[in-house]
C-alpha positions in Angstrom: 0.1 -0.2 -0.1 1.2 3.4 -0.9 1.7 5.8 1.9 -0.5 8.9 1.9 0.4 12.1 1.4 0.3 14.8 4.0 -3.1 16.3 2.8 -4.6 13.2 1.8 -3.9 12.1 5.5 -5.4 15.0 6.7 -8.6 15.1 4.4 -8.7 11.3 5.5 -8.5 12.1 9.5 -10.6 14.9 9.1 -13.4 12.9 7.5 -12.8 10.3 10.0 -13.4 12.8 12.9 -16.7 14.0 11.4 -17.4 10.0 11.1 -16.8 9.6 14.9 -18.4 12.4 15.8 -21.5 11.3 14.2 -22.4 8.5 16.2 -23.5 9.8 19.8 -21.7 7.2 21.6 -18.7 6.8 20.0 -18.5 11.1 20.1 -18.9 11.2 23.8 -15.9 8.2 24.6 -13.6 10.3 22.2 -14.7 13.9 24.0 -14.5 12.1 27.3 -11.1 10.5 26.6 -9.6 13.6 25.1 -11.1 15.9 27.6 -12.1 18.3 24.7 -15.4 19.9 24.6 -17.0 21.2 21.4 -15.4 24.6 21.1 -12.1 23.7 21.7 -12.9 20.6 18.9 -14.5 23.1 16.6 -11.1 25.1 17.2 -8.3 22.7 16.8 -10.2 20.4 14.1 -7.6 21.2 11.6 -4.7 20.6 13.8 -2.6 17.8 12.7 -1.8 16.6 16.3 -5.6 16.3 17.1 -6.3 14.6 13.8 -3.8 11.9 14.6 -5.3 11.6 18.0 -8.7 11.0 16.3 -6.8 7.8 14.1 -5.2 6.5 17.2 -8.3 6.7 19.2 -10.0 4.6 16.4 -7.3 2.5 16.5 -7.8 1.6 20.0 -11.2 -0.1 19.6 -11.3 -2.4 17.0 -14.9 -2.1 16.3 -15.2 1.8 15.8 -12.3 1.6 13.4 -14.2 -0.8 11.2 -17.3 0.9 11.8 -15.4 4.3 10.5 -13.7 2.9 7.9 -16.9 1.2 6.3 -18.2 5.0 6.9 -15.8 6.0 4.7 -15.8 3.2 2.0 -12.3 2.4 2.8 -10.0 -0.1 4.4 -9.1 0.3 8.1 -5.0 -0.1 7.0 -5.7 3.7 5.4 -7.0 5.4 8.6 -3.7 3.6 10.1 -1.2 4.8 7.5 -2.4 7.9 7.8 -1.8 8.2 11.1 1.6 7.3 10.5 1.9 10.2 7.9 0.1 12.6 10.4 2.9 11.6 13.2 5.9 12.2 11.1 
């Protein structure tokens, strides 16, 4: 698999963040674990560190990783590769 470019990784992670937040249970867990509130999340949504943290959050719970991957119509490995690119 090819490594995504930084722009691709950011776009994919932003889509994953949106998918994470559309599920109430997953969104609550994400906010609880990160300590972010809705305003801070909106303000930082484009930051590489937050985008990478979103993908780490999904990787930590495989059912969420798979569900978000299905929502985005991609393979879970694509999210993992995007996280690796964002952490460079």
